[in-house]
N, C-alpha and C positions, 0 to 999 in steps of 0.2 A: 775471109778478108781478101777483098778486092785488091787486085795489083794498082799502084799508085799511077793515076794518068800523067801523061805527059804533055808540056806545053804544047800547042802547036806554034806559037809565035814567041821566037825570045823575048825575054825582060826588057831588056834594051830597045826593042820597038816601041815600047810604051813613050818613049820620049823624042822617037824620032820626028814627029812634026811640031815640037813644041818651040814657042820661043822664047829661049831660055835668056835671061840678063846677062849681061858681061860679068856682073860682080854679084855672088851667090851668098848671101848672109844668112844661109840655112845650116844650122848644124844638129847633131843627133838630139840633142834636148831641147832643140826648139819647139815651142807650145803653138799650136796651131789653133786658130779661132774661124770660124765663118766670117766671111767679110759682108759686104753690101752684097744684096741679090742684084743681079744684073743678067734680065732676061735674054739680051741680046745676044749676049757671049756663052752664055749656059748652053744653048742649043748646040753650039758649035764642037762641046767638047767630046773627046771620046772616051770610051767606056772606064777606064781606070782613073779618068779625073774626076768623071761624075760619082764613082764609087767612093773616091778618098772625100769628096764633100760630103756626100751623104753619110761617111763614117765619123767625120768631124761633126757636123750636124747631130748625128745622133748621140754622141758623146757630150753634148752640151756645158763641157769644159775646155779645159787646155789638153790636147792630146799631142804628144810628143813625136817627132818626124818617125823615132825609132818605132814607137806603138803603132803608128799609121803604116809604115812599112809591114809590120807584123799582122795588122789586121787584112791588109790588103794582099799578103802574100808575095810581095815584089821584094826586090832588093833595095837596100838603103839608098844605095846610088841613085837608082829609077824614081825612087819618091822623091829624093831631096830636089832631083830636078825639077820632077812634075810639080812640087810644092814653090819653087822658084817660080816656075812660070805662070800658077796659079795666083801667086801673092803680089807679083807685077800687074798682073789684071784685077787686081783687087778684090777678088773672087775668094783668098784667103787673107787672115792677117796672122803675121809669124810674128811671136815676143819671144826674148829672151827670157830663160827662166830665173827665178829669184836667187838671189846671191845668197850664200850662205849666210851672209850676216843680216839679211831681211826675214830670214826662218826663225819660228819661235825656239826658244830655248830649250834644249835637252830635258835638263834638269827638271823645269816645268813642266813638261809634258808628262815626266814620268810621275811628280807627284799628282797630277790629276789624275792620270791613268792608275795610280796606287790607289787614290780616294774612288775612284769608280769601281773598281774591282771588292773595296770595303762595304760597298753598299748591298 
């Protein structure tokens, strides 16, 4: 087994050059979707931001900020700031997760699951 590689650049440096909005409405469970493609700003992104956009694009659905942080191997706080910056530029769309009242009824899901198991 090879020894773990140490980062050459600390994770907080990933947000050093970002234009972060004053108010950040991004939480751990905020779902990320790819925004409208903007070729003029995509070329100015650093590697972690491009990796985040690629990760969200590959998911093809909502990916939470926590899942994105795990996929990138970066701390949540770094990905939160990066997400806020990309969302303010229109490259990412950030949506609140569905409220528990909007989710399907658990009892109904159990009935469907039991019916599928009986097949």
